[in-house]
N, C-alpha and C positions, 0 to 999 in steps of 0.2 A: 300884761294887763296891769293897770293902775287902779288900786282900790283906795277910795277916800271916804271920810266920814261925811254923813249928811248933817246939815244943820237941823236944829229942832223944827224950824219952820218947814224945811224940805220934808222932814219925816211926817209932819202933820198934813202937809199937802198930799203926800202919797196915801195916807190913811183916808183922806177925804175923797180922793179920786178913785181908789180901788174898791173898797167896801167888801173885799173877800180876803180871807186869810185862814190861819190855823190857830186854834185855841188849845193851849196846853194846860192841864190841871194835874193834880196828883192826890193820891189817897193812900195812906199807910206805905209811903215810899214807892208807890207804883205810879209811873207816869202814864198819861193818856192824852192823845192829841187828835183833834177832829177838825174838819173844814167848817167854817162858819161864814155867813153873810152878816154884815154889820153896817151901821151908820155911825159916822163920826160927828160929834157935836163939838165944834170949836169953842163955843161959849162955856161949856161945862168941862171941856177937855176929857171927854168920855166916849166910849164906844157903846152902842146900844144894839141889842140882838134879841132874837126870838128863837125859841126851841120848844121841844116837847119833853115831857118827863123821860128820864133815862139816866144812864150812868153819869154823863157829864154833869147834869144838875145835882144829882146826889153827891157826887164828889166835890163840886164847888160849894155846896151847902156845908159840907164837912170842913173843907179847907178853901177859903175864899181867895187865896193867893194864886193868881193865874198869870199866864203869859200869852200874848198874841203875836204872831209873826205874819207879815204881809210881804209879798215880793212882786216885782214887775221884771220879767225876764224877756229881753229881746233876743239875746243869744248868750252863749257861755262867756262871751267877752263884754257883754253890755247888759247890766242888771242893776236893780236897786232892791234893798231889803230893809225892813224896819222891824224892830222888836220892841214890844210894849210889855212892861211889867206892871201889873195892876191888881185891883181888888174887885172881886165879883160882888154884885149887889142885886138881889132879886127885886123886881118892881111889881106893884100890884097890876093885875090885868084890868086896865082901864083904857078908855079911848085916848087918853093922853099918852100912855105907853105905846099904843099902836100908832098914834100920830107921829111919834119920833122916827118910826121906821118907814113911813109911807113914801119918803123920797126915793127909796130904792124899789125898783120894779120887782114884783113877785117876791117881796121880802119874806113872805110866809111859806113859800113853796117847799123849800128843802126840808125844813123841820116837819111840816105837815105831811109831805109825801113819805118821809121816813117812818112816821108813826103809822101811816096806813099800811105800809109794807110789813112792819113788825107785827101788828096785831089785827089787821083787817080793818075795814071801814068803821069809823066811829068819829064822834066830834073831837076836835083837837083839844088836848090838854095843854093849853098855851102857858108858856113861861117866858115872860119878858124880863130881860136882865140888862144890867149896865156894868161895864168894866171901867172903873175909875182909874185913869192913868196916873201911875206914881213915878214911872221912869220910862224914857223913850230914847232909843238910839237907832242909828241906821248907817248903812254903808252903800256905796255905789261903785261898780266896776266899769271901767272904760278901757277899751282896747288901746294899747299904745301904738305908736306909728308903725312899727315893724309888724305887729299882729294884724293891724288893719290892712296893710298892703298884702300880707300873706293870705288873709281871708278873702280879699278882693280878687287876688290871683286865682284861688281855687274856685270861687264862684263864677268867674269869667270862663275858666277852663271847663267847668261842668256844663255851662250854658252852651259852649261851642260843641261839646260832645253829644248833645241832644239832637 
């Protein structure tokens, strides 16, 4: 397998295409990581998200330095991964904040559904936020020629055995 660095443009293209990743934050030297949906705004070089009140928001309010990881995995020999280091910024709950997320279908569903499960049906306590990107990097793995042929051989053999 050959692992190469992604250009900044390729990293940003992956952020724009995927819109799903993992957000890591910490509080008093304790790490916490959760899956999130987001929208990437190229003009502001920022990620925008929506959640409900909970540990993640409390911790990010206390320590706004966060990290987001996104990945696209085709196989263990073919994948791309981007890591963003940035700063959490809470946004006012306004139509403009909601508008930033509307390009993603069901952008509200995960956070709202989780709040309903945790404490029963109630109006969502929406928290809109932004992650200002301060640093971005990425890697891509590509199978080399021998790995590709071995993988093809095993796939063809498995197909014949069925």
